[in-house]
MMTF fields as JSON, N, C-alpha, C and O atoms, coordinates in Angstrom:
{
  "mmtfVersion": "1.0.0",
  "mmtfProducer": "UNKNOWN",
  "numBonds": 403,
  "numAtoms": 404,
  "numGroups": 101,
  "numChains": 1,
  "numModels": 1,
  "chainsPerModel": [1],
  "groupsPerChain": [101],
  "chainIdList": ["A"],
  "bondAtomList": [4, 2, 8, 6, 12, 10, 16, 14, 20, 18, 24, 22, 28, 26, 32, 30, 36, 34, 40, 38, 44, 42, 48, 46, 52, 50, 56, 54, 60, 58, 64, 62, 68, 66, 72, 70, 76, 74, 80, 78, 84, 82, 88, 86, 92, 90, 96, 94, 100, 98, 104, 102, 108, 106, 112, 110, 116, 114, 120, 118, 124, 122, 128, 126, 132, 130, 136, 134, 140, 138, 144, 142, 148, 146, 152, 150, 156, 154, 160, 158, 164, 162, 168, 166, 172, 170, 176, 174, 180, 178, 184, 182, 188, 186, 192, 190, 196, 194, 200, 198, 204, 202, 208, 206, 212, 210, 216, 214, 220, 218, 224, 222, 228, 226, 232, 230, 236, 234, 240, 238, 244, 242, 248, 246, 252, 250, 256, 254, 260, 258, 264, 262, 268, 266, 272, 270, 276, 274, 280, 278, 284, 282, 288, 286, 292, 290, 296, 294, 300, 298, 304, 302, 308, 306, 312, 310, 316, 314, 320, 318, 324, 322, 328, 326, 332, 330, 336, 334, 340, 338, 344, 342, 348, 346, 352, 350, 356, 354, 360, 358, 364, 362, 368, 366, 372, 370, 376, 374, 380, 378, 384, 382, 388, 386, 392, 390, 396, 394, 400, 398],
  "bondOrderList": [1, 1, 1, 1, 1, 1, 1, 1, 1, 1, 1, 1, 1, 1, 1, 1, 1, 1, 1, 1, 1, 1, 1, 1, 1, 1, 1, 1, 1, 1, 1, 1, 1, 1, 1, 1, 1, 1, 1, 1, 1, 1, 1, 1, 1, 1, 1, 1, 1, 1, 1, 1, 1, 1, 1, 1, 1, 1, 1, 1, 1, 1, 1, 1, 1, 1, 1, 1, 1, 1, 1, 1, 1, 1, 1, 1, 1, 1, 1, 1, 1, 1, 1, 1, 1, 1, 1, 1, 1, 1, 1, 1, 1, 1, 1, 1, 1, 1, 1, 1],
  "groupList": [{"groupName": "MET", "atomNameList": ["N", "CA", "C", "O"], "elementList": ["N", "C", "C", "O"], "formalChargeList": [0, 0, 0, 0], "bondAtomList": [1, 0, 2, 1, 3, 2], "bondOrderList": [1, 1, 2], "singleLetterCode": "M", "chemCompType": "L-PEPTIDE LINKING"}, {"groupName": "VAL", "atomNameList": ["N", "CA", "C", "O"], "elementList": ["N", "C", "C", "O"], "formalChargeList": [0, 0, 0, 0], "bondAtomList": [1, 0, 2, 1, 3, 2], "bondOrderList": [1, 1, 2], "singleLetterCode": "V", "chemCompType": "L-PEPTIDE LINKING"}, {"groupName": "ALA", "atomNameList": ["N", "CA", "C", "O"], "elementList": ["N", "C", "C", "O"], "formalChargeList": [0, 0, 0, 0], "bondAtomList": [1, 0, 2, 1, 3, 2], "bondOrderList": [1, 1, 2], "singleLetterCode": "A", "chemCompType": "L-PEPTIDE LINKING"}, {"groupName": "GLY", "atomNameList": ["N", "CA", "C", "O"], "elementList": ["N", "C", "C", "O"], "formalChargeList": [0, 0, 0, 0], "bondAtomList": [1, 0, 2, 1, 3, 2], "bondOrderList": [1, 1, 2], "singleLetterCode": "G", "chemCompType": "PEPTIDE LINKING"}, {"groupName": "PRO", "atomNameList": ["N", "CA", "C", "O"], "elementList": ["N", "C", "C", "O"], "formalChargeList": [0, 0, 0, 0], "bondAtomList": [1, 0, 2, 1, 3, 2], "bondOrderList": [1, 1, 2], "singleLetterCode": "P", "chemCompType": "L-PEPTIDE LINKING"}, {"groupName": "PHE", "atomNameList": ["N", "CA", "C", "O"], "elementList": ["N", "C", "C", "O"], "formalChargeList": [0, 0, 0, 0], "bondAtomList": [1, 0, 2, 1, 3, 2], "bondOrderList": [1, 1, 2], "singleLetterCode": "F", "chemCompType": "L-PEPTIDE LINKING"}, {"groupName": "ARG", "atomNameList": ["N", "CA", "C", "O"], "elementList": ["N", "C", "C", "O"], "formalChargeList": [0, 0, 0, 0], "bondAtomList": [1, 0, 2, 1, 3, 2], "bondOrderList": [1, 1, 2], "singleLetterCode": "R", "chemCompType": "L-PEPTIDE LINKING"}, {"groupName": "HIS", "atomNameList": ["N", "CA", "C", "O"], "elementList": ["N", "C", "C", "O"], "formalChargeList": [0, 0, 0, 0], "bondAtomList": [1, 0, 2, 1, 3, 2], "bondOrderList": [1, 1, 2], "singleLetterCode": "H", "chemCompType": "L-PEPTIDE LINKING"}, {"groupName": "SER", "atomNameList": ["N", "CA", "C", "O"], "elementList": ["N", "C", "C", "O"], "formalChargeList": [0, 0, 0, 0], "bondAtomList": [1, 0, 2, 1, 3, 2], "bondOrderList": [1, 1, 2], "singleLetterCode": "S", "chemCompType": "L-PEPTIDE LINKING"}, {"groupName": "GLN", "atomNameList": ["N", "CA", "C", "O"], "elementList": ["N", "C", "C", "O"], "formalChargeList": [0, 0, 0, 0], "bondAtomList": [1, 0, 2, 1, 3, 2], "bondOrderList": [1, 1, 2], "singleLetterCode": "Q", "chemCompType": "L-PEPTIDE LINKING"}, {"groupName": "ILE", "atomNameList": ["N", "CA", "C", "O"], "elementList": ["N", "C", "C", "O"], "formalChargeList": [0, 0, 0, 0], "bondAtomList": [1, 0, 2, 1, 3, 2], "bondOrderList": [1, 1, 2], "singleLetterCode": "I", "chemCompType": "L-PEPTIDE LINKING"}, {"groupName": "CYS", "atomNameList": ["N", "CA", "C", "O"], "elementList": ["N", "C", "C", "O"], "formalChargeList": [0, 0, 0, 0], "bondAtomList": [1, 0, 2, 1, 3, 2], "bondOrderList": [1, 1, 2], "singleLetterCode": "C", "chemCompType": "L-PEPTIDE LINKING"}, {"groupName": "LYS", "atomNameList": ["N", "CA", "C", "O"], "elementList": ["N", "C", "C", "O"], "formalChargeList": [0, 0, 0, 0], "bondAtomList": [1, 0, 2, 1, 3, 2], "bondOrderList": [1, 1, 2], "singleLetterCode": "K", "chemCompType": "L-PEPTIDE LINKING"}, {"groupName": "THR", "atomNameList": ["N", "CA", "C", "O"], "elementList": ["N", "C", "C", "O"], "formalChargeList": [0, 0, 0, 0], "bondAtomList": [1, 0, 2, 1, 3, 2], "bondOrderList": [1, 1, 2], "singleLetterCode": "T", "chemCompType": "L-PEPTIDE LINKING"}, {"groupName": "ASP", "atomNameList": ["N", "CA", "C", "O"], "elementList": ["N", "C", "C", "O"], "formalChargeList": [0, 0, 0, 0], "bondAtomList": [1, 0, 2, 1, 3, 2], "bondOrderList": [1, 1, 2], "singleLetterCode": "D", "chemCompType": "L-PEPTIDE LINKING"}, {"groupName": "LEU", "atomNameList": ["N", "CA", "C", "O"], "elementList": ["N", "C", "C", "O"], "formalChargeList": [0, 0, 0, 0], "bondAtomList": [1, 0, 2, 1, 3, 2], "bondOrderList": [1, 1, 2], "singleLetterCode": "L", "chemCompType": "L-PEPTIDE LINKING"}, {"groupName": "ASN", "atomNameList": ["N", "CA", "C", "O"], "elementList": ["N", "C", "C", "O"], "formalChargeList": [0, 0, 0, 0], "bondAtomList": [1, 0, 2, 1, 3, 2], "bondOrderList": [1, 1, 2], "singleLetterCode": "N", "chemCompType": "L-PEPTIDE LINKING"}, {"groupName": "GLU", "atomNameList": ["N", "CA", "C", "O"], "elementList": ["N", "C", "C", "O"], "formalChargeList": [0, 0, 0, 0], "bondAtomList": [1, 0, 2, 1, 3, 2], "bondOrderList": [1, 1, 2], "singleLetterCode": "E", "chemCompType": "L-PEPTIDE LINKING"}, {"groupName": "TRP", "atomNameList": ["N", "CA", "C", "O"], "elementList": ["N", "C", "C", "O"], "formalChargeList": [0, 0, 0, 0], "bondAtomList": [1, 0, 2, 1, 3, 2], "bondOrderList": [1, 1, 2], "singleLetterCode": "W", "chemCompType": "L-PEPTIDE LINKING"}],
  "groupTypeList": [0, 1, 2, 3, 3, 3, 3, 2, 4, 5, 2, 6, 7, 8, 3, 2, 1, 8, 9, 10, 11, 8, 3, 12, 13, 6, 4, 6, 14, 8, 13, 15, 16, 15, 15, 12, 15, 0, 1, 2, 6, 17, 16, 4, 17, 2, 15, 2, 15, 7, 17, 8, 2, 0, 8, 4, 4, 15, 17, 2, 18, 17, 0, 17, 15, 15, 13, 17, 15, 6, 6, 15, 4, 17, 2, 17, 6, 9, 6, 15, 15, 4, 15, 10, 17, 9, 0, 10, 6, 2, 0, 2, 13, 4, 15, 6, 6, 13, 8, 12, 3],
  "groupIdList": [1, 2, 3, 4, 5, 6, 7, 8, 9, 10, 11, 12, 13, 14, 15, 16, 17, 18, 19, 20, 21, 22, 23, 24, 25, 26, 27, 28, 29, 30, 31, 32, 33, 34, 35, 36, 37, 38, 39, 40, 41, 42, 43, 44, 45, 46, 47, 48, 49, 50, 51, 52, 53, 54, 55, 56, 57, 58, 59, 60, 61, 62, 63, 64, 65, 66, 67, 68, 69, 70, 71, 72, 73, 74, 75, 76, 77, 78, 79, 80, 81, 82, 83, 84, 85, 86, 87, 88, 89, 90, 91, 92, 93, 94, 95, 96, 97, 98, 99, 100, 101],
  "secStructList": [7, 7, 7, 1, 4, 4, 4, 2, 2, 2, 2, 2, 6, 2, 2, 2, 2, 2, 2, 2, 2, 2, 6, 1, 7, 7, 7, 7, 2, 2, 2, 2, 2, 2, 2, 2, 2, 2, 2, 2, 2, 2, 7, 2, 2, 2, 2, 2, 2, 2, 2, 2, 2, 1, 7, 7, 7, 7, 7, 2, 2, 2, 2, 2, 2, 2, 2, 2, 2, 2, 2, 1, 7, 2, 2, 2, 2, 2, 2, 2, 2, 2, 2, 2, 2, 2, 2, 2, 2, 2, 2, 2, 1, 7, 7, 7, 7, 7, 7, 7, 7],
  "xCoordList": [154.29, 153.646, 154.188, 154.697, 154.064, 154.537, 153.39, 152.273, 153.666, 152.625, 152.37, 153.247, 151.186, 150.862, 150.187, 150.032, 149.785, 149.062, 149.877, 149.32, 151.201, 152.044, 152.158, 152.688, 151.677, 151.79, 150.684, 150.69, 149.737, 148.61, 149.042, 148.485, 150.011, 150.411, 150.951, 150.732, 151.65, 152.175, 151.043, 151.088, 150.029, 148.894, 148.171, 147.763, 148.014, 147.324, 148.118, 147.538, 149.43, 150.264, 150.9, 151.804, 150.432, 151.068, 150.972, 151.885, 149.893, 149.771, 150.834, 151.436, 151.061, 152.083, 153.467, 154.296, 153.717, 155.012, 155.233, 156.335, 154.207, 154.3, 154.663, 155.497, 154.053, 154.352, 155.779, 156.434, 156.266, 157.651, 158.603, 159.538, 158.369, 159.259, 159.252, 160.272, 158.136, 158.046, 158.578, 158.731, 158.862, 159.378, 158.301, 158.61, 157.022, 155.93, 155.875, 155.359, 156.409, 156.382, 157.708, 158.385, 158.075, 159.289, 158.831, 158.41, 158.919, 158.412, 159.32, 160.504, 158.722, 159.504, 160.413, 160.168, 161.465, 162.382, 161.646, 161.949, 160.683, 159.945, 159.151, 159.025, 158.617, 157.883, 158.832, 158.506, 159.998, 160.978, 161.434, 161.606, 161.629, 162.019, 160.932, 161.229, 159.685, 158.581, 158.574, 158.419, 158.741, 158.789, 159.968, 159.845, 161.1, 162.271, 161.985, 162.372, 161.31, 160.964, 159.989, 160.085, 159.048, 158.085, 158.791, 158.495, 159.718, 160.464, 161.325, 161.389, 161.986, 162.867, 162.086, 162.591, 160.861, 160.05, 159.728, 159.721, 159.461, 159.126, 160.362, 160.318, 161.478, 162.673, 163.92, 164.425, 164.417, 165.564, 166.801, 167.594, 166.981, 168.148, 168.108, 169.156, 166.925, 166.795, 167.375, 168.025, 167.151, 167.678, 169.198, 169.863, 169.753, 171.205, 171.814, 172.857, 171.182, 171.668, 171.623, 172.558, 170.529, 170.386, 171.472, 172.099, 171.693, 172.683, 174.082, 174.869, 174.404, 175.742, 175.944, 177.081, 174.851, 174.951, 174.938, 175.079, 174.773, 174.695, 176.046, 177.083, 176.024, 177.25, 178.091, 177.57, 179.386, 180.238, 179.853, 179.207, 180.244, 179.915, 180.512, 181.532, 179.856, 180.346, 181.658, 181.871, 182.525, 183.772, 183.484, 182.416, 184.442, 184.244, 183.904, 183.01, 184.61, 184.351, 182.959, 182.329, 182.472, 181.131, 180.08, 179.099, 180.301, 179.371, 179.35, 178.284, 180.526, 180.596, 179.821, 179.078, 179.993, 179.289, 177.78, 177.016, 177.355, 175.924, 175.337, 174.221, 176.082, 175.614, 175.371, 174.35, 176.323, 176.164, 174.988, 174.227, 174.832, 173.708, 172.375, 171.412, 172.31, 171.056, 170.681, 169.508, 171.648, 171.374, 170.689, 170.03, 170.848, 170.262, 168.758, 168.26, 168.04, 166.615, 166.455, 167.314, 165.368, 165.128, 165.289, 165.934, 164.715, 164.77, 166.211, 166.594, 167.011, 168.415, 169.198, 170.028, 168.933, 169.628, 169.3, 170.183, 168.046, 167.646, 168.309, 168.599, 168.554, 169.26, 170.745, 171.379, 171.303, 172.733, 173.15, 174.222, 172.336, 172.714, 173.104, 174.118, 172.352, 172.787, 174.151, 174.931, 174.437, 175.735, 176.864, 177.923, 176.636, 177.647, 177.877, 179.018, 176.791, 176.912, 177.662, 178.475, 177.397, 178.079, 179.576, 180.402, 179.932, 181.348, 182.038, 183.179, 181.358, 181.949, 182.196, 183.26, 181.212, 181.385, 182.526, 183.298, 182.641, 183.704, 185.079, 186.035, 185.182, 186.455, 186.804, 187.981, 185.811, 186.037, 186.402, 187.002, 186.059, 186.344, 187.759, 188.083, 188.597, 189.946, 189.903, 189.105, 190.758, 190.808, 191.351, 192.331, 190.714, 191.168, 191.863, 191.246, 193.122, 193.9, 194.235, 194.591, 194.113, 194.527, 195.971, 196.358, 196.762, 198.179, 198.409, 197.857, 199.227, 199.559, 200.905, 201.899, 200.921, 201.996, 203.238, 204.085],
  "yCoordList": [76.523, 75.771, 76.223, 77.333, 75.344, 75.652, 76.258, 75.741, 77.348, 78.011, 77.239, 76.526, 77.378, 76.742, 75.405, 74.927, 74.807, 73.543, 72.402, 71.479, 72.439, 71.355, 71.302, 70.333, 72.317, 72.356, 71.616, 71.548, 71.064, 70.378, 69.275, 69.192, 68.418, 67.401, 68.012, 67.472, 69.13, 69.77, 70.344, 70.287, 70.895, 71.464, 70.379, 70.605, 69.221, 68.119, 67.635, 67.185, 67.728, 67.179, 68.249, 67.952, 69.491, 70.572, 70.355, 70.737, 69.754, 69.464, 68.486, 68.668, 67.456, 66.468, 67.091, 66.846, 67.899, 68.565, 69.495, 69.557, 70.204, 71.106, 70.339, 70.8, 69.19, 68.386, 67.863, 67.793, 67.497, 67.025, 68.164, 67.99, 69.334, 70.481, 70.973, 71.461, 70.857, 71.331, 70.312, 70.621, 69.101, 68.065, 67.309, 66.518, 67.538, 66.839, 65.368, 64.539, 65.051, 63.67, 63.326, 64.196, 62.058, 61.566, 60.594, 59.473, 61.042, 60.203, 59.013, 59.002, 58.025, 56.875, 57.328, 58.346, 56.553, 56.857, 56.883, 57.708, 55.985, 55.945, 57.238, 57.708, 57.811, 59.072, 60.201, 61.028, 60.236, 61.267, 61.129, 62.13, 59.898, 59.69, 60.173, 60.768, 59.92, 60.389, 61.917, 62.495, 62.564, 64.03, 64.543, 65.541, 63.865, 64.269, 64.159, 65.032, 63.089, 62.924, 63.996, 64.48, 64.366, 65.404, 66.746, 67.484, 67.056, 68.307, 68.277, 69.26, 67.151, 67.031, 67.185, 67.752, 66.683, 66.811, 68.274, 68.71, 69.032, 70.448, 71.313, 72.288, 70.951, 71.784, 70.896, 70.718, 70.341, 69.429, 70.062, 69.353, 71.36, 72.015, 71.948, 71.901, 71.942, 71.876, 70.571, 70.559, 69.488, 68.198, 68.185, 67.655, 68.752, 68.806, 69.618, 69.242, 70.721, 71.548, 70.777, 70.834, 70.057, 69.26, 68.191, 68.021, 67.478, 66.406, 66.944, 66.296, 68.119, 68.673, 69.167, 69.277, 69.467, 69.973, 68.867, 69.141, 67.639, 66.52, 66.278, 66.689, 65.614, 65.283, 64.306, 63.58, 64.287, 63.313, 61.897, 61.714, 60.906, 59.521, 59.159, 59.707, 58.234, 57.805, 57.045, 56.313, 57.232, 56.483, 55.095, 54.852, 54.187, 52.794, 52.692, 51.935, 53.448, 53.357, 53.87, 53.369, 54.866, 55.388, 54.336, 54.139, 53.678, 52.623, 51.475, 50.943, 51.087, 49.999, 50.36, 49.537, 51.585, 52.024, 52.038, 51.554, 52.586, 52.624, 51.228, 50.965, 50.342, 48.962, 48.308, 47.654, 48.491, 47.904, 48.528, 47.819, 49.838, 50.489, 50.024, 49.851, 49.821, 49.385, 47.964, 47.597, 47.163, 45.776, 45.703, 44.713, 46.745, 46.75, 46.954, 47.648, 46.354, 46.676, 48.161, 48.762, 48.74, 50.179, 50.653, 51.673, 49.931, 50.365, 50.412, 51.346, 49.408, 49.395, 50.524, 51.169, 50.758, 51.824, 53.187, 54.032, 53.396, 54.667, 54.874, 56.01, 53.796, 53.914, 54.169, 54.859, 53.62, 53.707, 55.051, 55.559, 55.629, 56.855, 58.013, 58.661, 58.303, 59.394, 59.119, 60.045, 57.853, 57.51, 57.747, 58.258, 57.375, 57.606, 59.103, 59.558, 59.861, 61.315, 61.923, 62.828, 61.437, 61.943, 61.625, 62.468, 60.42, 60.062, 60.94, 61.356, 61.22, 62.072, 63.471, 64.049, 64.012, 65.353, 65.362, 66.32, 64.304, 64.23, 64.168, 64.77, 63.453, 63.347, 64.661, 64.988, 65.401, 66.659, 67.789, 68.775, 67.675, 68.695, 68.479, 67.383, 69.499, 69.327, 69.009, 69.575, 68.113, 67.751, 68.93, 69.563, 69.21, 70.3, 69.681, 68.976, 69.954, 69.412, 70.545, 71.651, 70.244, 71.241, 70.983, 69.847, 72.021, 71.865, 72.117, 73.045, 71.277, 71.421, 72.102, 71.631, 73.212, 74.011, 74.1, 74.879],
  "zCoordList": [134.691, 133.623, 132.279, 132.129, 131.321, 129.985, 129.203, 129.221, 128.519, 127.73, 126.454, 125.965, 125.919, 124.649, 124.846, 125.97, 123.731, 123.765, 124.313, 124.908, 124.128, 124.607, 126.107, 126.649, 126.792, 128.242, 128.963, 130.192, 128.231, 128.86, 129.822, 130.917, 129.467, 130.433, 131.727, 132.811, 131.61, 132.802, 133.631, 134.859, 132.983, 133.704, 134.492, 135.631, 133.901, 134.584, 135.796, 136.784, 135.717, 136.768, 137.652, 138.433, 137.532, 138.285, 139.788, 140.52, 140.263, 141.692, 142.156, 143.214, 141.366, 141.713, 141.665, 142.541, 140.639, 140.506, 141.695, 142.239, 142.091, 143.23, 144.503, 145.282, 144.718, 145.905, 145.877, 146.917, 144.698, 144.571, 144.899, 145.68, 144.305, 144.502, 145.938, 146.425, 146.618, 147.996, 148.993, 150.175, 148.526, 149.413, 150.161, 151.053, 149.811, 150.49, 150.104, 150.853, 148.935, 148.476, 147.826, 147.279, 147.886, 147.233, 146.14, 146.428, 144.886, 143.797, 143.509, 143.846, 142.879, 142.412, 141.28, 140.632, 141.056, 139.956, 138.621, 137.758, 138.45, 137.186, 136.971, 135.84, 138.054, 137.946, 137.562, 136.71, 138.187, 137.846, 136.396, 135.7, 135.941, 134.542, 133.591, 132.555, 133.936, 133.1, 133.032, 131.956, 134.181, 134.187, 133.358, 132.648, 133.451, 132.677, 131.177, 130.401, 130.779, 129.362, 128.895, 127.767, 129.764, 129.399, 129.216, 128.277, 130.108, 129.987, 128.73, 127.992, 128.49, 127.32, 126.02, 125.051, 126.002, 124.791, 124.518, 123.367, 125.585, 125.435, 125.216, 124.465, 125.881, 125.83, 125.968, 127.076, 124.859, 124.921, 125.561, 126.181, 125.429, 126.023, 127.548, 128.192, 128.123, 129.574, 130.101, 131.146, 129.397, 129.819, 129.727, 130.617, 128.675, 128.524, 129.66, 130.194, 130.036, 131.129, 132.443, 133.242, 132.656, 133.877, 133.962, 135.008, 132.875, 132.862, 133.13, 133.82, 132.597, 132.792, 134.221, 134.68, 134.932, 136.292, 137.335, 138.527, 136.912, 137.852, 138.504, 137.982, 139.637, 140.354, 139.552, 138.705, 139.816, 139.127, 139.554, 140.585, 138.771, 139.136, 140.497, 140.915, 141.162, 142.467, 142.325, 141.358, 143.3, 143.334, 143.892, 144.454, 143.734, 144.15, 145.638, 146.017, 146.483, 147.917, 148.263, 149.195, 147.523, 147.752, 147.378, 148.096, 146.261, 145.83, 146.831, 147.143, 147.339, 148.326, 149.585, 150.12, 150.056, 151.258, 151.027, 151.863, 149.905, 149.599, 149.443, 149.89, 148.815, 148.64, 149.992, 150.203, 150.91, 152.245, 152.989, 153.648, 152.89, 153.557, 152.994, 153.742, 151.689, 151.058, 151.443, 151.37, 151.849, 152.253, 153.618, 153.937, 154.406, 155.744, 155.676, 154.79, 156.604, 156.704, 157.017, 157.662, 156.566, 156.709, 158.148, 158.392, 159.098, 160.502, 161.004, 161.708, 160.646, 161.072, 160.411, 161.051, 159.135, 158.414, 159.038, 159.182, 159.403, 160.008, 161.364, 161.737, 162.11, 163.397, 163.18, 163.979, 162.11, 161.852, 161.254, 161.583, 160.395, 159.698, 160.629, 160.371, 161.694, 162.585, 163.219, 163.442, 163.509, 164.094, 163.1, 163.464, 161.847, 160.808, 160.634, 160.556, 160.575, 160.425, 161.605, 161.419, 162.812, 164.0, 163.925, 164.274, 163.475, 163.338, 162.298, 162.496, 161.205, 160.158, 160.701, 160.483, 161.407, 161.985, 162.994, 163.045, 163.799, 164.798, 164.124, 164.613, 163.02, 162.31, 161.613, 161.462, 161.198, 160.48, 161.437, 161.01, 162.706, 163.7, 164.236, 164.693, 164.185, 164.713, 166.203, 166.95, 166.612, 168.029, 168.82, 168.426, 169.921, 170.77, 171.986, 172.784, 172.1, 173.209, 174.167, 173.761, 175.401, 176.378, 176.719, 176.994, 176.703, 177.007, 178.484, 179.075, 179.051, 180.47, 180.556, 180.002, 181.255, 181.584, 180.976, 181.412]
}
């Protein structure tokens, strides 16, 4: 929590923040943006540090893949994701060939 009078909004929402940090809940983007604004109001340097630590922008092929995945119904996407992950792991593992004599 933030010390001082300005920390009151954080005190009111500490339960929600705790659930987000523990992974018990996945907040909406609007909720995350609100939390980011609250932190920035209290400590603008924290936001600058966060922004600089973010991942680089997605490449075109990454955006295309995500766009296609987002078009799928949730149930189909959930069935497909483990298969994609399995294919990626298989491609990343060097093929082991047995040599004959």
